[in-house]
DRENNU-74534 format. One line per 10 residues: their letters; for each residue x, y negated, z negated of N, C-alpha, C. Coordinates in pm, whole numbers. Layout:
// DRENNU-74534
A	X Y Z X Y Z X Y Z; ...
//
This chain:
// DRENNU-74534
XXXXXXXXXX	7235 -6077 -11334 7119 -6120 -11260 7062 -6249 -11328; 7058 -6363 -11274 7013 -6484 -11343 6867 -6483 -11378; 6842 -6558 -11487 6719 -6571 -11533 6693 -6729 -11528; 6605 -6779 -11454 6590 -6919 -11432 6529 -6981 -11562; 6577 -7092 -11615 6538 -7160 -11737 6429 -7265 -11700; 6345 -7210 -11603 6232 -7302 -11565 6133 -7314 -11667; 6058 -7431 -11683 5956 -7446 -11783 5833 -7357 -11738; 5749 -7329 -11843 5641 -7246 -11821 5551 -7339 -11731; 5472 -7268 -11654 5372 -7336 -11566 5256 -7375 -11645; 5202 -7501 -11621 5095 -7554 -11692 4981 -7589 -11591
XXXXXXXXXX	4871 -7601 -11649 4747 -7627 -11554 4736 -7784 -11554; 4737 -7844 -11450 4721 -7976 -11428 4577 -8015 -11425; 4529 -8118 -11515 4406 -8152 -11502 4355 -8222 -11384; 4220 -8217 -11330 4190 -8285 -11223 4220 -8438 -11228; 4260 -8472 -11108 4303 -8611 -11102 4245 -8668 -10976; 4237 -8809 -10970 4176 -8877 -10854 4271 -8854 -10735; 4395 -8854 -10758 4475 -8846 -10649 4604 -8765 -10698; 4680 -8707 -10605 4808 -8635 -10649 4900 -8719 -10702; 4984 -8680 -10786 5098 -8759 -10840 5205 -8762 -10734; 5276 -8892 -10716 5377 -8899 -10613 5520 -8874 -10661
XXXXXXXXXX	5579 -8783 -10596 5720 -8745 -10619 5812 -8812 -10505; 5897 -8877 -10546 5996 -8943 -10437 6138 -8883 -10457; 6179 -8813 -10346 6309 -8764 -10343 6406 -8850 -10276; 6506 -8894 -10372 6609 -8980 -10313 6744 -8896 -10267; 6778 -8898 -10139 6875 -8815 -10086 6980 -8898 -10000; 7116 -8882 -10034 7208 -8974 -9985 7223 -8966 -9829; 7245 -8854 -9772 7256 -8846 -9629 7170 -8732 -9573; 7056 -8759 -9532 6972 -8654 -9465 6986 -8667 -9317; 7076 -8594 -9263 7116 -8609 -9116 7098 -8477 -9045; 7089 -8354 -9108 7064 -8225 -9038 7030 -8142 -9147
XXXXXXXXXX	7012 -8007 -9107 6983 -7894 -9202 7092 -7804 -9220; 7224 -7854 -9202 7338 -7772 -9225 7359 -7723 -9371; 7337 -7827 -9462 7362 -7798 -9604 7241 -7730 -9677; 7286 -7650 -9788 7180 -7591 -9862 7090 -7683 -9930; 7141 -7809 -9963 7047 -7903 -10028 6942 -7947 -9934; 6982 -7973 -9814 6884 -8020 -9713 6783 -7916 -9688; 6829 -7788 -9683 6726 -7686 -9653 6638 -7664 -9768; 6694 -7674 -9899 6616 -7663 -10015 6495 -7769 -10020; 6551 -7895 -9995 6449 -8005 -9990 6341 -7982 -9896; 6380 -7936 -9783 6263 -7903 -9678 6166 -7790 -9746
XXXXXXXXXX	6210 -7694 -9800 6128 -7601 -9852 6044 -7646 -9966; 6107 -7734 -10058 6039 -7798 -10167 5927 -7877 -10115; 5947 -7966 -10019 5837 -8049 -9967 5722 -7960 -9904; 5761 -7835 -9848 5661 -7767 -9792 5574 -7681 -9882; 5635 -7653 -10011 5556 -7560 -10101 5522 -7634 -10216; 5539 -7761 -10238 5495 -7836 -10356 5363 -7819 -10365; 5297 -7785 -10497 5152 -7770 -10512 5079 -7905 -10485; 4956 -7878 -10440 4875 -7998 -10399 4857 -8109 -10499; 4881 -8083 -10627 4862 -8187 -10732 4973 -8287 -10728; 5073 -8263 -10636 5177 -8352 -10612 5189 -8384 -10457
XXXXXXXXXX	5223 -8501 -10432 5262 -8545 -10294 5397 -8596 -10281; 5473 -8561 -10173 5604 -8601 -10171 5643 -8712 -10060; 5745 -8781 -10083 5796 -8861 -9978 5953 -8865 -10007; 6023 -8907 -9908 6177 -8906 -9912 6230 -9034 -9865; 6336 -9083 -9942 6411 -9202 -9903 6556 -9158 -9893; 6614 -9183 -9770 6755 -9153 -9753 6828 -9279 -9712; 6955 -9274 -9743 7046 -9391 -9748 7134 -9386 -9612; 7108 -9300 -9521 7195 -9294 -9408 7111 -9261 -9290; 7134 -9341 -9193 7055 -9301 -9058 7111 -9194 -8984; 7024 -9101 -8953 7064 -8988 -8868 7103 -9026 -8724
XXXXXXXXXX	7191 -8950 -8662 7225 -8967 -8527 7114 -8915 -8434; 7037 -8831 -8500 6910 -8772 -8417 6789 -8794 -8508; 6732 -8911 -8503 6613 -8942 -8577 6500 -8844 -8570; 6496 -8759 -8465 6379 -8672 -8441 6395 -8557 -8540; 6521 -8542 -8595 6551 -8442 -8693 6448 -8451 -8822; 6422 -8583 -8848 6335 -8603 -8973 6201 -8558 -8946; 6159 -8531 -8832 6020 -8471 -8810 6008 -8335 -8879; 6110 -8266 -8910 6099 -8136 -8967 6040 -8145 -9107; 6036 -8271 -9160 5977 -8278 -9292 5835 -8319 -9284; 5747 -8253 -9339 5596 -8280 -9338 5558 -8369 -9435
XXXXXXXXXX	5633 -8482 -9451 5600 -8581 -9540 5663 -8721 -9508; 5623 -8826 -9556 5688 -8962 -9506 5834 -8955 -9547; 5916 -9001 -9461 6065 -9019 -9472 6094 -9166 -9447; 6156 -9234 -9534 6188 -9364 -9513 6342 -9385 -9521; 6411 -9434 -9408 6550 -9466 -9397 6573 -9595 -9455; 6662 -9613 -9561 6712 -9724 -9619 6845 -9733 -9619; 6909 -9792 -9511 7057 -9781 -9501 7124 -9854 -9614; 7228 -9792 -9659 7301 -9841 -9773 7453 -9799 -9764; 7533 -9904 -9730 7681 -9870 -9702 7757 -9862 -9834; 7725 -9972 -9924 7797 -9976 -10058 7698 -9998 -10168
XXXXXXXXXX	7723 -9946 -10275 7633 -9963 -10394 7649 -10097 -10464; 7741 -10173 -10428 7757 -10319 -10475 7771 -10404 -10363; 7706 -10526 -10382 7698 -10635 -10282 7567 -10689 -10246; 7557 -10786 -10152 7432 -10855 -10129 7340 -10746 -10052; 7401 -10669 -9972 7304 -10573 -9877 7243 -10464 -9986; 7329 -10426 -10089 7276 -10330 -10187 7161 -10385 -10281; 7178 -10511 -10294 7072 -10579 -10376 6937 -10589 -10296; 6962 -10612 -10163 6835 -10626 -10081 6773 -10486 -10079; 6856 -10388 -10062 6807 -10243 -10063 6744 -10210 -10190; 6802 -10257 -10302 6736 -10222 -10435 6599 -10286 -10449
XXXXXXXXXX	6593 -10412 -10402 6456 -10474 -10395 6369 -10402 -10315; 6398 -10357 -10196 6306 -10280 -10117 6266 -10147 -10172; 6358 -10081 -10241 6329 -9949 -10301 6234 -9979 -10424; 6254 -10078 -10498 6173 -10103 -10611 6032 -10139 -10561; 6015 -10219 -10446 5884 -10239 -10400 5809 -10108 -10357; 5898 -10030 -10302 5837 -9893 -10242 5784 -9819 -10364; 5870 -9806 -10476 5823 -9721 -10587 5701 -9785 -10644; 5688 -9915 -10661 5569 -9970 -10723 5452 -9964 -10630; 5464 -9999 -10490 5352 -9993 -10412 5301 -9845 -10391; 5390 -9747 -10393 5335 -9616 -10363 5316 -9539 -10488
XXXXXXXXXX	5312 -9613 -10611 5271 -9553 -10733 5358 -9426 -10764; 5492 -9426 -10758 5571 -9303 -10779 5589 -9258 -10922; 5551 -9148 -10949 5543 -9101 -11090 5687 -9035 -11123; 5741 -8964 -11019 5861 -8891 -11048 5969 -8926 -10928; 6080 -8955 -10976 6192 -8971 -10885 6291 -8871 -10908; 6330 -8785 -10806 6430 -8680 -10811 6537 -8712 -10714; 6654 -8722 -10770 6776 -8764 -10688 6877 -8649 -10654; 6934 -8665 -10527 7030 -8567 -10486 7166 -8625 -10447; 7273 -8600 -10503 7410 -8641 -10478 7431 -8788 -10531; 7567 -8832 -10524 7619 -8940 -10612 7542 -9067 -10604
XXXXXXXXXX	7532 -9122 -10468 7461 -9250 -10470 7322 -9255 -10508; 7238 -9147 -10491 7114 -9133 -10536 7099 -9113 -10691; 7197 -9027 -10735 7200 -9012 -10881 7239 -9129 -10957; 7343 -9205 -10916 7385 -9324 -10985 7309 -9444 -10950; 7336 -9499 -10825 7262 -9619 -10791 7109 -9597 -10783; 7055 -9506 -10715 6912 -9482 -10693 6849 -9452 -10824; 6894 -9368 -10910 6828 -9352 -11035 6819 -9480 -11123; 6922 -9559 -11126 6923 -9691 -11183 6815 -9776 -11140; 6813 -9791 -11001 6705 -9878 -10948 6569 -9820 -10990; 6546 -9698 -10990 6411 -9620 -11020 6375 -9661 -11160
XXXXXXXXXX	6484 -9653 -11247 6456 -9680 -11401 6411 -9839 -11411; 6482 -9920 -11347 6447 -10056 -11366 6320 -10096 -11298; 6272 -10009 -11216 6142 -10030 -11139 6026 -9968 -11220; 6052 -9916 -11335 5950 -9856 -11424 5898 -9728 -11377; 5971 -9656 -11311 5932 -9505 -11273 5926 -9421 -11398; 5826 -9358 -11419 5815 -9286 -11563 5906 -9174 -11572; 5935 -9095 -11463 6026 -8965 -11485 6122 -8973 -11389; 6251 -8953 -11423 6375 -8951 -11342 6437 -8815 -11365; 6463 -8741 -11256 6530 -8610 -11255 6646 -8613 -11170; 6764 -8578 -11223 6879 -8568 -11127 6913 -8415 -11094
XXXXXXXXXX	6930 -8391 -10969 6944 -8265 -10920 7098 -8233 -10884; 7154 -8135 -10960 7287 -8100 -10948 7311 -7973 -10884; 7390 -7978 -10771 7389 -7848 -10689 7528 -7795 -10661; 7626 -7863 -10718 7766 -7811 -10688 7850 -7832 -10822; 7974 -7794 -10816 8061 -7796 -10937 8152 -7930 -10934; 8094 -8032 -10875 8176 -8163 -10877 8290 -8170 -10802; 8311 -8096 -10696 8422 -8098 -10604 8439 -8223 -10533; 8335 -8291 -10507 8352 -8422 -10436 8361 -8551 -10516; 8360 -8528 -10647 8365 -8654 -10740 8511 -8708 -10738; 8522 -8836 -10758 8646 -8901 -10805 8638 -8951 -10936
XXXXXXXXXX	8735 -9009 -10999 8741 -9052 -11144 8613 -9154 -11169; 8588 -9241 -11065 8482 -9329 -11094 8340 -9264 -11099; 8325 -9151 -11028 8206 -9079 -11042 8193 -9018 -11183; 8325 -8961 -11225 8320 -8882 -11348 8282 -8974 -11465; 8330 -9100 -11464 8295 -9200 -11570 8146 -9247 -11565; 8095 -9255 -11439 7966 -9313 -11418 7868 -9216 -11448; 7890 -9083 -11420 7787 -8973 -11462 7780 -8955 -11615; 7895 -8988 -11690 7890 -8979 -11833 7801 -9085 -11885; 7836 -9217 -11830 7772 -9324 -11891 7624 -9331 -11869; 7578 -9271 -11757 7446 -9269 -11717 7364 -9151 -11753
XXXXXXXXXX	7430 -9055 -11821 7364 -8932 -11879 7226 -8960 -11944; 7216 -9068 -12023 7086 -9085 -12095 6980 -9133 -12006; 7015 -9172 -11879 6904 -9223 -11785 6813 -9122 -11743; 6855 -8984 -11731 6760 -8904 -11683 6673 -8828 -11791; 6550 -8816 -11751 6463 -8733 -11839 6500 -8585 -11837; 6553 -8535 -11731 6603 -8405 -11716 6700 -8402 -11592; 6783 -8298 -11616 6895 -8273 -11504 6851 -8131 -11460; 6828 -8116 -11333 6796 -7985 -11265 6916 -7923 -11207; 6968 -7814 -11249 7069 -7735 -11200 7031 -7626 -11125; 7107 -7575 -11013 7067 -7464 -10928 7126 -7329 -10982
XXXXXXXXXX	7209 -7333 -11090 7272 -7213 -11134 7326 -7235 -11277; 7333 -7129 -11348 7392 -7150 -11479 7531 -7200 -11486; 7601 -7166 -11389 7746 -7221 -11379 7742 -7374 -11356; 7652 -7417 -11283 7636 -7560 -11260 7578 -7625 -11406; 7500 -7562 -11464 7447 -7599 -11583 7534 -7628 -11694; 7637 -7519 -11715 7749 -7531 -11801 7834 -7642 -11765; 7856 -7656 -11635 7956 -7767 -11594 7896 -7901 -11628; 7763 -7922 -11600 7697 -8051 -11627 7692 -8078 -11776; 7674 -7980 -11869 7678 -8018 -12009 7824 -8044 -12054; 7915 -7975 -12014 8055 -7996 -12044 8116 -8125 -11987
XXXXXXXXXX	8090 -8146 -11863 8167 -8255 -11805 8081 -8392 -11819; 7951 -8381 -11803 7880 -8509 -11807 7815 -8551 -11935; 7827 -8447 -12047 7777 -8491 -12171 7636 -8489 -12183; 7555 -8418 -12103 7425 -8411 -12096 7371 -8318 -12224; 7280 -8355 -12284 7225 -8264 -12398 7173 -8141 -12330; 7216 -8016 -12378 7166 -7889 -12330 7008 -7877 -12308; 6929 -7932 -12400 6782 -7922 -12394 6738 -7997 -12282; 6809 -8080 -12217 6757 -8154 -12104 6819 -8104 -11978; 6896 -7997 -11971 6936 -7952 -11848 6865 -7809 -11817; 6787 -7817 -11695 6693 -7704 -11662 6755 -7642 -11541
XXXXXXXXXX	6774 -7509 -11549 6806 -7434 -11426 6689 -7376 -11353; 6685 -7420 -11223 6584 -7369 -11138 6661 -7329 -11013; 6659 -7192 -10978 6750 -7152 -10868 6692 -7189 -10737; 6767 -7195 -10626 6719 -7222 -10505 6650 -7098 -10444; 6559 -7127 -10348 6478 -7022 -10288 6458 -7032 -10144; 6437 -6920 -10073 6404 -6916 -9931 6272 -6846 -9900; 6225 -6884 -9781 6102 -6819 -9729 6140 -6681 -9682; 6085 -6580 -9738 6125 -6449 -9704 6048 -6411 -9581; 6121 -6385 -9469 6067 -6360 -9338 6061 -6205 -9312; 5963 -6154 -9217 5982 -6022 -9169 6109 -5990 -9112
XXXXXXXXXX	6156 -5856 -9121 6274 -5809 -9058 6239 -5783 -8906; 6330 -5796 -8823 6293 -5777 -8673 6303 -5627 -8637; 6243 -5594 -8527 6283 -5451 -8467 6416 -5441 -8404; 6448 -5314 -8367 6574 -5289 -8311 6574 -5361 -8170; 6471 -5373 -8109 6465 -5440 -7971 6499 -5584 -7987; 6434 -5643 -8089 6461 -5788 -8117 6611 -5818 -8157; 6660 -5728 -8227 6815 -5735 -8266 6894 -5745 -8143; 6864 -5668 -8045 6944 -5642 -7922 6918 -5771 -7838; 6798 -5839 -7839 6771 -5955 -7776 6843 -6079 -7835; 6862 -6068 -7974 6928 -6178 -8044 7085 -6173 -8009
XXXXXXXXXX	7144 -6056 -8008 7272 -6036 -7977 7314 -6085 -7834; 7221 -6054 -7737 7247 -6099 -7602 7233 -6254 -7593; 7135 -6314 -7666 7114 -6447 -7666 7232 -6533 -7708; 7299 -6466 -7823 7409 -6540 -7880 7551 -6501 -7817; 7542 -6408 -7721 7664 -6378 -7644 7748 -6279 -7725; 7685 -6196 -7806 7755 -6103 -7883 7720 -5954 -7855; 7664 -5929 -7741 7650 -5789 -7709 7767 -5719 -7676; 7783 -5592 -7700 7892 -5518 -7676 8023 -5539 -7766; 7994 -5626 -7869 8097 -5654 -7971 8100 -5544 -8063; 8218 -5537 -8147 8223 -5448 -8245 8136 -5498 -8380
XXXXXXXXXX	8172 -5431 -8492 8088 -5480 -8613 8116 -5628 -8639; 7988 -5695 -8685 8013 -5834 -8700 8011 -5876 -8847; 8108 -5954 -8885 8128 -6006 -9019 8099 -6152 -9010; 7997 -6202 -9078 7958 -6343 -9049 7955 -6416 -9176; 7991 -6553 -9161 7963 -6648 -9263 7898 -6776 -9204; 7809 -6841 -9287 7743 -6958 -9235 7783 -7068 -9339; 7830 -7181 -9280 7867 -7295 -9357 7945 -7394 -9288; 7961 -7523 -9329 8041 -7629 -9258 8179 -7579 -9265; 8256 -7610 -9160 8398 -7555 -9140 8481 -7681 -9208; 8514 -7653 -9349 8600 -7736 -9415 8679 -7666 -9516
XXXXXXXXXX	8774 -7718 -9569 8883 -7633 -9642 8820 -7572 -9762; 8728 -7636 -9834 8669 -7587 -9960 8597 -7452 -9928; 8560 -7426 -9802 8490 -7306 -9777 8572 -7176 -9765; 8713 -7196 -9758 8798 -7092 -9783 8812 -6999 -9654; 8797 -7057 -9525 8796 -6974 -9413 8939 -6920 -9377; 9036 -6990 -9424 9166 -6936 -9411 9181 -6802 -9491; 9118 -6793 -9596 9113 -6671 -9673 9051 -6566 -9596; 8944 -6601 -9538 8869 -6507 -9453 8948 -6454 -9336; 9026 -6552 -9276 9115 -6514 -9158 9230 -6419 -9199; 9281 -6430 -9318 9391 -6342 -9376 9326 -6210 -9407
XXXXXXXXXX	9200 -6201 -9448 9135 -6071 -9479 9101 -6010 -9327; 9068 -6097 -9236 9039 -6032 -9106 9151 -5962 -9050; 9277 -6012 -9071 9396 -5939 -9017 9403 -5799 -9060; 9373 -5780 -9192 9372 -5648 -9263 9270 -5566 -9211; 9143 -5613 -9183 9030 -5534 -9132 9048 -5496 -8997; 9111 -5591 -8908 9118 -5557 -8775 9237 -5449 -8736; 9316 -5438 -8836 9424 -5334 -8830 9352 -5190 -8807; 9232 -5185 -8873 9170 -5053 -8866 9051 -5069 -8774; 8979 -5170 -8764 8869 -5204 -8680 8903 -5314 -8576; 8984 -5278 -8463 9045 -5383 -8379 8933 -5458 -8304
XXXXXXXXXX	8812 -5401 -8292 8705 -5464 -8226 8609 -5548 -8332; 8649 -5557 -8446 8562 -5634 -8536 8563 -5776 -8499; 8446 -5837 -8508 8414 -5975 -8476 8381 -6065 -8609; 8457 -6166 -8630 8423 -6248 -8753 8368 -6383 -8681; 8241 -6403 -8733 8159 -6518 -8666 8141 -6617 -8780; 8163 -6747 -8757 8142 -6854 -8842 8051 -6959 -8772; 7930 -6991 -8829 7838 -7074 -8785 7834 -7196 -8874; 7847 -7319 -8822 7834 -7429 -8907 7902 -7549 -8825; 7855 -7668 -8878 7919 -7789 -8827 8069 -7811 -8864; 8137 -7894 -8787 8285 -7908 -8819 8306 -8056 -8860
XXXXXXXXXX	8294 -8085 -8987 8325 -8213 -9039 8453 -8238 -9072; 8536 -8142 -9069 8705 -8158 -9096 8770 -8092 -8966; 8779 -8176 -8865 8841 -8135 -8734 8980 -8080 -8759; 9070 -8160 -8845 9200 -8107 -8868 9214 -7975 -8921; 9121 -7949 -9008 9124 -7812 -9084 9083 -7713 -8978; 8993 -7750 -8886 8954 -7650 -8785 9084 -7617 -8693; 9154 -7716 -8661 9271 -7693 -8574 9378 -7613 -8665; 9394 -7626 -8790 9498 -7552 -8875 9434 -7398 -8875; 9318 -7383 -8880 9249 -7251 -8895 9266 -7170 -8767; 9252 -7249 -8648 9260 -7184 -8522 9400 -7148 -8492
XXXXXXXXXX	9495 -7240 -8534 9650 -7203 -8529 9673 -7079 -8601; 9615 -7074 -8730 9650 -6945 -8813 9593 -6824 -8755; 9474 -6831 -8696 9410 -6717 -8630 9498 -6666 -8511; 9544 -6770 -8428 9622 -6737 -8309 9752 -6671 -8359; 9810 -6735 -8437 9945 -6657 -8496 9941 -6532 -8530; 9811 -6494 -8594 9797 -6348 -8642 9739 -6264 -8526; 9721 -6333 -8399 9671 -6229 -8298 9534 -6208 -8305; 9457 -6290 -8357 9308 -6267 -8380 9208 -6350 -8304; 9270 -6421 -8205 9170 -6513 -8123 9056 -6436 -8069; 9076 -6318 -8025 8960 -6244 -7971 8865 -6187 -8076
XXXXXXXXXX	8888 -6200 -8201 8824 -6142 -8292 8750 -6249 -8383; 8758 -6389 -8349 8683 -6486 -8422 8601 -6563 -8328; 8490 -6589 -8367 8393 -6694 -8289 8338 -6795 -8371; 8366 -6930 -8343 8313 -7035 -8410 8191 -7089 -8323; 8077 -7075 -8380 7957 -7099 -8313 7912 -7246 -8327; 7964 -7328 -8410 7912 -7461 -8442 7787 -7451 -8509; 7724 -7566 -8517 7602 -7572 -8589 7489 -7505 -8515; 7416 -7433 -8567 7302 -7365 -8516 7159 -7401 -8583; 7065 -7426 -8525 6940 -7476 -8588 6883 -7359 -8692; 6896 -7235 -8657 6833 -7138 -8746 6942 -7010 -8754
XXXXXXXXXX	7006 -7001 -8865 7111 -6895 -8869 7052 -6753 -8897; 6920 -6741 -8916 6861 -6622 -8959 6876 -6514 -8834; 6848 -6542 -8722 6868 -6446 -8617 7028 -6388 -8620; 7114 -6485 -8637 7257 -6440 -8640 7278 -6343 -8762; 7243 -6374 -8862 7245 -6289 -8984 7196 -6156 -8973; 7071 -6155 -8901 7010 -6031 -8878 7071 -5932 -8800; 7156 -5980 -8697 7242 -5897 -8616 7364 -5863 -8670; 7416 -5928 -8776 7535 -5895 -8837 7540 -5771 -8931; 7666 -5726 -8956 7674 -5595 -9045 7706 -5636 -9183; 7789 -5745 -9196 7828 -5784 -9344 7824 -5937 -9339
XXXXXXXXXX	7798 -5986 -9451 7803 -6138 -9482 7928 -6148 -9571; 8025 -6237 -9544 8142 -6242 -9611 8162 -6396 -9634; 8148 -6439 -9776 8157 -6584 -9805 8255 -6600 -9917; 8382 -6633 -9870 8494 -6662 -9970 8521 -6808 -9999; 8409 -6877 -10024 8425 -7021 -10067 8509 -7028 -10188; 8582 -7157 -10202 8664 -7176 -10317 8569 -7252 -10422; 8459 -7302 -10394 8369 -7361 -10495 8223 -7350 -10436; 8132 -7335 -10521 7989 -7320 -10479 7914 -7362 -10598; 7791 -7420 -10585 7691 -7433 -10687 7597 -7303 -10684; 7535 -7280 -10575 7465 -7161 -10537 7442 -7159 -10385
XXXXXXXXXX	7501 -7086 -10311 7501 -7085 -10165 7374 -7033 -10111; 7296 -7127 -10038 7183 -7096 -9976 7212 -6993 -9852; 7324 -7002 -9794 7350 -6900 -9690 7365 -6765 -9745; 7413 -6752 -9873 7405 -6612 -9947 7275 -6569 -9963; 7183 -6655 -10001 7042 -6609 -10018 6977 -6568 -9889; 7004 -6650 -9778 6960 -6615 -9648 7017 -6478 -9597; 7137 -6456 -9627 7209 -6334 -9578 7142 -6209 -9662; 7119 -6216 -9785 7053 -6121 -9861 6898 -6090 -9807; 6840 -6210 -9779 6700 -6203 -9712 6710 -6124 -9578; 6818 -6134 -9513 6832 -6066 -9386 6888 -5924 -9417
XXXXXXXXXX	6890 -5880 -9529 6921 -5750 -9570 7072 -5708 -9544; 7160 -5808 -9565 7302 -5783 -9536 7375 -5749 -9666; 7465 -5652 -9670 7556 -5648 -9793 7642 -5762 -9786; 7687 -5803 -9899 7760 -5930 -9917 7895 -5926 -9983; 7998 -5982 -9935 8125 -5974 -10007 8154 -6130 -10030; 8157 -6176 -10160 8167 -6308 -10198 8270 -6334 -10304; 8314 -6452 -10312 8419 -6493 -10411 8344 -6532 -10534; 8417 -6503 -10654 8356 -6526 -10791 8363 -6677 -10815; 8279 -6753 -10764 8280 -6910 -10780 8130 -6943 -10812; 8120 -7055 -10893 7995 -7125 -10920 7882 -7032 -10952
XXXXXXXXXX	7768 -7034 -10890 7653 -6955 -10923 7639 -6834 -10839; 7716 -6817 -10739 7707 -6700 -10657 7707 -6563 -10705; 7801 -6535 -10820 7792 -6417 -10888 7675 -6380 -10969; 7581 -6493 -10985 7444 -6475 -11058 7336 -6412 -10962; 7376 -6400 -10839 7287 -6351 -10743 7325 -6201 -10699; 7449 -6191 -10666 7483 -6069 -10618 7521 -5958 -10742; 7467 -5842 -10747 7499 -5742 -10833 7622 -5655 -10784; 7732 -5682 -10846 7855 -5625 -10796 7854 -5473 -10783; 7883 -5426 -10669 7878 -5283 -10636 7746 -5215 -10607; 7641 -5313 -10618 7504 -5259 -10596 7447 -5331 -10480
XXXXXXXXXX	7449 -5456 -10475 7399 -5546 -10361 7507 -5605 -10273; 7630 -5582 -10322 7755 -5636 -10257 7874 -5630 -10346; 7973 -5697 -10307 8093 -5705 -10385 8146 -5843 -10421; 8199 -5860 -10552 8247 -5988 -10588 8393 -5990 -10606; 8465 -6070 -10547 8616 -6065 -10546 8667 -6202 -10602; 8777 -6195 -10667 8843 -6330 -10713 8859 -6431 -10603; 8837 -6558 -10626 8874 -6652 -10523 9012 -6646 -10466; 9026 -6663 -10337 9167 -6662 -10277 9219 -6527 -10257; 9149 -6420 -10288 9213 -6287 -10283 9172 -6219 -10164; 9252 -6254 -10058 9206 -6191 -9914 9238 -6043 -9908
XXXXXXXXXX	9325 -5982 -9986 9348 -5834 -9978 9243 -5768 -10031; 9182 -5811 -10143 9077 -5741 -10204 8947 -5760 -10127; 8923 -5886 -10068 8817 -5901 -9976 8819 -5801 -9857; 8931 -5792 -9801 8938 -5688 -9684 8911 -5558 -9730; 8973 -5505 -9842 8936 -5379 -9897 8781 -5351 -9903; 8709 -5458 -9948 8561 -5435 -9977 8498 -5445 -9845; 8537 -5519 -9753 8482 -5518 -9615 8509 -5385 -9549; 8621 -5328 -9561 8654 -5192 -9507 8566 -5086 -9588; 8549 -5096 -9696 8456 -5002 -9766 8319 -5007 -9712; 8274 -5113 -9677 8135 -5127 -9624 8136 -5073 -9479
XXXXXXXXXX	8236 -5105 -9400 8237 -5057 -9268 8258 -4897 -9264; 8338 -4853 -9362 8361 -4718 -9367 8237 -4627 -9413; 8157 -4693 -9475 8042 -4614 -9542 7898 -4710 -9494; 7865 -4689 -9379 7742 -4769 -9328 7613 -4731 -9411; 7594 -4626 -9447 7472 -4584 -9523 7472 -4659 -9665; 7588 -4659 -9722 7604 -4734 -9849 7586 -4877 -9817; 7636 -4936 -9712 7607 -5075 -9683 7469 -5109 -9658; 7396 -5029 -9590 7255 -5038 -9563 7172 -5044 -9705; 7222 -4944 -9794 7145 -4941 -9922 7163 -5060 -9992; 7282 -5136 -9989 7315 -5241 -10063 7231 -5358 -10006
XXXXXXXXXX	7220 -5367 -9870 7141 -5471 -9817 6998 -5478 -9853; 6951 -5359 -9861 6810 -5330 -9905 6781 -5392 -10044; 6890 -5357 -10133 6872 -5405 -10266 6875 -5549 -10276; 6952 -5610 -10191 6975 -5753 -10182 6856 -5825 -10145; 6779 -5762 -10050 6647 -5819 -10000 6551 -5820 -10122; 6553 -5709 -10183 6459 -5694 -10304 6484 -5801 -10408; 6612 -5841 -10437 6642 -5938 -10530 6601 -6065 -10484; 6608 -6109 -10357 6546 -6235 -10305 6407 -6232 -10310; 6335 -6128 -10277 6197 -6118 -10273 6128 -6137 -10421; 6204 -6111 -10521 6154 -6112 -10654 6204 -6234 -10738
XXXXXXXXXX	6310 -6294 -10707 6366 -6388 -10790 6423 -6529 -10718; 6425 -6518 -10585 6466 -6643 -10515 6384 -6683 -10390; 6258 -6710 -10419 6174 -6748 -10320 6150 -6883 -10324; 6127 -6957 -10207 6102 -7100 -10196 5971 -7136 -10277; 5870 -7052 -10272 5743 -7084 -10342 5776 -7088 -10496; 5857 -6997 -10540 5886 -6990 -10685 5972 -7109 -10726; 6058 -7157 -10640 6132 -7272 -10667 6051 -7394 -10685; 5958 -7412 -10590 5876 -7533 -10589 5776 -7524 -10714; 5720 -7412 -10746 5614 -7399 -10856 5699 -7433 -10986; 5821 -7388 -11001 5899 -7400 -11115 5928 -7564 -11135
XXXXXXXXXX	5958 -7625 -11024 5994 -7774 -11027 5862 -7841 -11060; 5760 -7793 -10994 5619 -7870 -11038 5600 -7850 -11188; 5618 -7743 -11232 5602 -7713 -11380 5689 -7809 -11442; 5806 -7832 -11420 5903 -7941 -11490 5836 -8077 -11469; 5778 -8102 -11349 5727 -8244 -11341 5606 -8257 -11445; 5525 -8138 -11451 5393 -8138 -11544 5457 -8172 -11682; 5554 -8090 -11730 5601 -8104 -11857 5640 -8245 -11894; 5727 -8309 -11808 5796 -8445 -11827 5674 -8556 -11828; 5586 -8538 -11733 5479 -8632 -11733 5389 -8628 -11850; 5370 -8507 -11902 5287 -8490 -12034 5356 -8553 -12148
XXXXX	5489 -8542 -12148 5557 -8588 -12259 5559 -8747 -12246; 5538 -8801 -12133 5506 -8957 -12125 5354 -8980 -12146; 5279 -8883 -12162 5131 -8905 -12183 5076 -8962 -12049; 5122 -8902 -11950 5074 -8947 -11813 4995 -8843 -11744; 4971 -8739 -11809 4877 -8627 -11756 4745 -8616 -11850
//
């Protein structure tokens, strides 16, 4: 069970106006990713002594999506980090930081971490925090070098799990005392009635189906859906009506085609449903029987937290921070990455013993209620802001 290395909460003295926290986010286009959903929760639950705004470097195809955020959102298009247009963008960002009296800049992903944090530093922003949410699977050599060179730029590096913390210290050369783990959190919602569950199944076209094994996430190779498909073949040999449901956008079309070919070759076309991106996955999770997430890499899966919130027993791969959430054998099962046979064995154990599965689901929800709430995440980050501003004698 993880223990967040969050700073102790402090009492902020009365101020004439709240301190301004600016979140820099590379591509804020939808709520598919865990980082996007975490940012939304953070802006909703940040204590009143802070006010938030967001700058994103990519225009959304659906600008109305940005109205989900109850704070100012500024789109500052940036195609390349070097060049005349990037210089103009840097000048505009600098003006915004100074005009809006930004006290804290928190960055998300490579362009914000490297380009955005550098601009913020040169603009005189007192506190700069880099938020790290994965194990670096998107980085190239250029990124690796830049993150090491710019490590001294950040007053703190916020990581979402102990695994990401260890990676950051080892790969980026950040001093351990400056790496703070504050886990993701979700809003814990009430569980529905049996009538509501039946309505959800009908609405999603899943009424009359067998047991539902669900995963939520973008359809791309790193998510390990081919492993899930191979596990499904073993499960369906015993439960031929089992339905495997995947909900998420499809950024890698060719991988989806390969996955569908694999499923068809195994004779499982009637056992798989790709639902695409859905605005709220919680109803889907609530009508499911098992959450199975066999990703090949993760920082800390928000979908896993939401599944446990929905009181689902979970079968997950031992990657990143996910094993820090699930208690193996008590709230779910943890299997080695890529091991489809063991994953299938664990899914079958849960289907064979529904009472045990329900008990595991209840324990998982209790873990979320006590250790992984959105309010707790926001309060811990605000405590980090307090501490860093106080160290700059700005409180």
